[in-house]
N, C-alpha and C positions, 0 to 999 in steps of 0.2 A: 628363115630367110634364105632365098636361093643364092646360087653362086654369083649371078650378075648383081644382085642387090648388095651382097657382101663386098664385092669388088668396088662398087660405087661408093659404099660407105667408107671403105678403107681409103679410097682415093680422096674423098672429101676430107677425111681426118688428116691425111698427109698434107693437103693443100692448106688446111687451117693451121697445122703445125709450122709449115714454111712461112705463112703469113705472120704468125706470131713471132717466130724467130727474127724475121725481117724487121718487125716493129721494135723488138727488143734491141737489135743492133742499131737501128735508127735512133731510138731513145737514148742509148748509151753515147752515140756520137753527139747528139744535141746536148747532153749533159756535160760532156767533155768541153764542148765549145762554150757552154755557159760558164763553166769553171774558169776556162782560159780568159774569157772576157772579164769575169769578176776579179781575177788576179791582176790582169793588165790595167783595167780601167779603175779598179777600186784600190786594192791593197798596194799594188806597185806605185800608184800615184801618191798615195798617202806616205809611203816610205820615202819616196823622192822628196816630197815636201818636208818630211822630218829631217832628212840629211841636209837640205838647204838651210832650214831654220837652225839646226844645230851648229852649222858653220857660222851663221850670222851671230848666234849666241856667243860663240867663242870670241868673235870680234868685238861684240858689245861688252863682254866682260872686261876687256882691256881698255876700251875707248869710252864707253858710256854706261857705267854700272846702273844708273837710274832707269835707263830704258830696258835693261835686261829683265827686270821683273815682269813687265808687260809682255815681253817677247816669250818668256817662259810659259806664260798663260796660253799663248798661241800654240806653243809646242805641245802643251798638255791637251789642247783640243785636237791637234793632229793625231796624238796617240789614241785618244778616245775614238776618233773617226776610223783609224786603222783597225782597232779592236772590233768595232761594230761591223766593218766590212768582213773581217775574218769570221765573226759570229754568224753573219748572214750566209756566207758561203758554207759554213759547217752545217747549217740546217738542211742544205740540199745534198750534202755528202753523207755524213753520219754524225749526228750531233753527240757531243760528249755526254749530255744528259741521258740519252737513250742507252749508252753503254754503261754509264756509272749508276744511274738511278732508276732506269726502267721506262716503260711505255707511258705510264701516267704522267710523270714529270716532264718527259720529252714532249708529249702532246700539249700539255699546259704551257710549256715554253714556246712551242711553235705557233699556237693560235694568237699569241700577242702580236705577231707580225702579219697576219692575214687581213684582208680588206673588210671582212664582215665580223660583226660581234658574234663570238662563239663561246659556247659553254661546253665543258668537258665533264663527262660522267663516267668514271672508271675506278676500279679498285687499284691496289698497289702491288698485286701479284707480279712476279717475274715469269717470263716465258723463254723458250729457246731464242737465241739471238736472231736467227733468220726469220722467225715468226714475228718477233717484236718489230724488226725492220720492215717487214712486209706491211703490217698494219699501220705503222707510223707513216711510211711513204705513200700508202694508198690514201689515208686520211688527208695528208698534206696535199696530194695531187688533186683530190676532190675539192678541198677548201680553196686552193689557188685558182680553180676554174669557176668559182662562184663570183657573179657580178655583184659586188657589195655597194653599188651606187645608192641604193635606197636606205635611208637611215634606220627604218624600222625592220630591215632584214635581219634574220637571226639564224644561226646554225647551231646544231647540237651534235656533239661527237660522243657516242656511247660505246664502251667496250666491256664485254662480259664473257664469262665461260658458261657453257651449257652443253650437256651430252658429250663430254670429252672433246669439245671443239671451242675455239676462241672465236667470238663473234664481234663484229664492229658495225656500227651504223652511223652514217653522216646524214642528218636531217636538215633540210634547208626550207625555211619559210619566208615568203616575201621577196625572193630573189631568183634570178634565172641562172642557168649554168652555161658558161661559154664553151665552145668547142666540145660539146657533150660527147659526141661519138668518139672523137680522138681520145678524150680523157678516159672514157669508160674502157676503151680498148687497152689503154696503158695500165689501168687498174686491174683489168681481167688478166692481162699477161703476167703482172707481178704476182697476183694470187695463184695463177696456174703454176708458177714455179714452186709453190709450197703446197700444192694439191688442194688449193682453196677454190671457192666458188663465189659468184657475184649475183646479186639480184637488185633490181631497180623498180621502184614504184613512184609514179609521178602523176600530178594533175596540174592544172593551171596555177595553183597557189603554193604548191610544195613539192619537194622531191626527197625521196628516201633511198639512199644507196647503201647497201649492206653487203658485208662479206663474211664468209665462214671458212675457218681453217682448222682442219683436224689436228688435235694435239698428240695423237698416237698413243693414247693411254699413258 
């Protein structure tokens, strides 16, 4: 490779790096805004409702004990709603299942909230926290981009180790992928942070998005 070609290649790689960093910053900003909205519109509103209902419960305890039982049921519902809001936020931040029980349980917990029927195929091995997080959030980002409007649509998440690398694949049959380019750029940026790579195979009826992350021996 001559000097001009080497300079061109270096310039191209620097531009790609700048673009990747810009996307990472933008994604972090979007995530902070999402969390703020979730806290304000979800958790905060539930806690305000709880405070109001607890005040009313104190008043009913003194004035109308018979009505108190029904009101306590309403408070119980408010508590469940608040817990569900916190749980939904935690899936997008760092779920406790991922920290405590690993990638397999975290993925199985996450797929229950996506729009498409999803099967998870993975062992129970543990990996370094940054690698588990990368695979978890890559899979979640892909699943959240799937248009699950068709009842027959199905996704499969597979995770396995091979040749001293951790592999994952999200296969989608009978459904399209929304904002595909943006989603793939986000997944590729996340994989790049752990020296991983991305590959995509698609046809009109299915899509296979796969990632590979070296485990470093």
